[in-house]
Every structure is written in C-alpha cells, then in structure tokens.
C-alpha positions as CSV (number, residue, x, y, z in Angstrom):
1,M,-14.1,9.8,45.9
2,N,-14.5,11.6,49.1
3,R,-16.4,14.9,48.8
4,T,-16.1,15.7,52.5
5,D,-12.8,17.6,52.1
6,G,-13.5,21.1,53.4
7,M,-17.2,20.4,54.0
8,D,-18.4,20.8,57.6
9,R,-20.6,18.1,59.2
10,D,-23.7,20.3,59.2
11,T,-23.5,20.9,55.5
12,L,-23.1,17.2,54.8
13,L,-26.1,16.3,57.0
14,L,-28.2,19.0,55.3
15,Q,-27.3,17.4,51.9
16,A,-28.3,14.0,53.3
17,L,-31.6,15.5,54.6
18,A,-32.2,16.9,51.1
19,H,-31.6,13.5,49.6
20,I,-33.9,11.9,52.2
21,I,-36.7,14.4,51.5
22,A,-36.4,13.9,47.8
23,D,-37.0,10.1,48.1
24,A,-40.6,9.3,49.1
25,R,-39.8,6.1,50.8
26,L,-37.0,7.6,52.9
27,R,-39.0,10.8,53.6
28,D,-42.0,8.9,54.9
29,R,-39.8,6.6,57.1
30,F,-37.8,9.6,58.4
31,L,-40.9,11.6,59.3
32,A,-42.5,8.5,60.9
33,L,-39.5,7.6,63.0
34,T,-38.6,11.2,64.1
35,G,-42.2,12.3,64.7
36,L,-41.5,15.5,62.7
37,D,-44.0,16.8,60.3
38,A,-43.2,18.6,57.0
39,A,-43.9,22.1,58.4
40,T,-41.6,21.5,61.4
41,L,-38.9,20.1,59.2
42,R,-39.0,23.0,56.8
43,A,-38.8,25.5,59.8
44,R,-36.0,23.6,61.6
45,A,-34.0,21.8,59.0
46,G,-30.7,23.3,60.0
47,D,-31.2,22.9,63.8
48,A,-28.6,20.7,65.6
49,D,-31.3,18.3,66.9
50,V,-32.7,17.8,63.4
51,L,-29.3,17.2,61.9
52,E,-28.5,14.7,64.7
53,A,-31.8,13.0,63.8
54,V,-30.6,12.6,60.2
55,A,-27.4,11.0,61.4
56,S,-29.2,8.7,63.8
57,F,-31.8,7.8,61.1
58,L,-29.0,6.8,58.7
59,A,-26.9,5.0,61.3
60,G,-30.0,3.0,62.2
61,H,-30.4,1.3,58.8
62,E,-27.2,0.4,56.9
63,P,-28.8,0.0,53.5
64,D,-30.1,3.6,53.6
65,L,-26.8,4.8,55.0
66,V,-24.9,3.2,52.2
67,A,-27.3,4.5,49.5
68,V,-27.3,8.1,50.7
69,A,-23.5,8.1,51.1
70,A,-23.2,6.8,47.6
71,A,-25.6,9.4,46.2
72,L,-23.6,12.2,48.0
73,G,-20.2,10.7,47.0
74,V,-19.0,10.3,50.6
75,E,-18.0,7.5,52.8
76,P,-20.8,6.2,55.0
77,A,-18.8,6.9,58.2
78,A,-18.8,10.6,57.3
79,L,-22.6,10.7,57.8
80,C,-22.5,9.1,61.2
81,A,-19.4,10.7,62.6
82,R,-20.0,12.7,65.8
83,S,-19.0,16.3,65.8
C-alpha cells in the first residue's frame, strides 16, 4: 500500500516527524542528533530545514527509516526523496 498518492512531501515528512516525536527512543535520538530542543521543534516543525532534518535523520539509520515508513504505510524511499 502506498499512501503517498496525492500527498506532498512536506505533509509526509510532518507525519514522519509526528511519529518520531511520539516514540521516546526516536524523539530523544532525533533531538540529540539535530541539536533541536522541544520548544524550537514546536515553533519550527513545518520549516523546510526541520523537514530536511527529518529526512536526513531517517536516511541515516535504515531500521528507523523502515519502521517509520511501515507505520505510515509508505515506501521508505518516499521519506528520503529529495523535493
């Protein structure tokens, strides 16, 4: 099943970010690797650089990429595709 039909990349990455934030292990790792804090993330979640950080974070660790893609019902490549 490919849920990316008609969904733009930003929306998909926002959904991936929501999944990351909901998982304590992923959230802590994402915040540590990006240097973002919770307040900054809340304020800038839809910014292009934050969304690129989500894509890079997932592309940098295949098990997380595969798990988030499965949770969202998309192909892993959809989360790493460049706009």
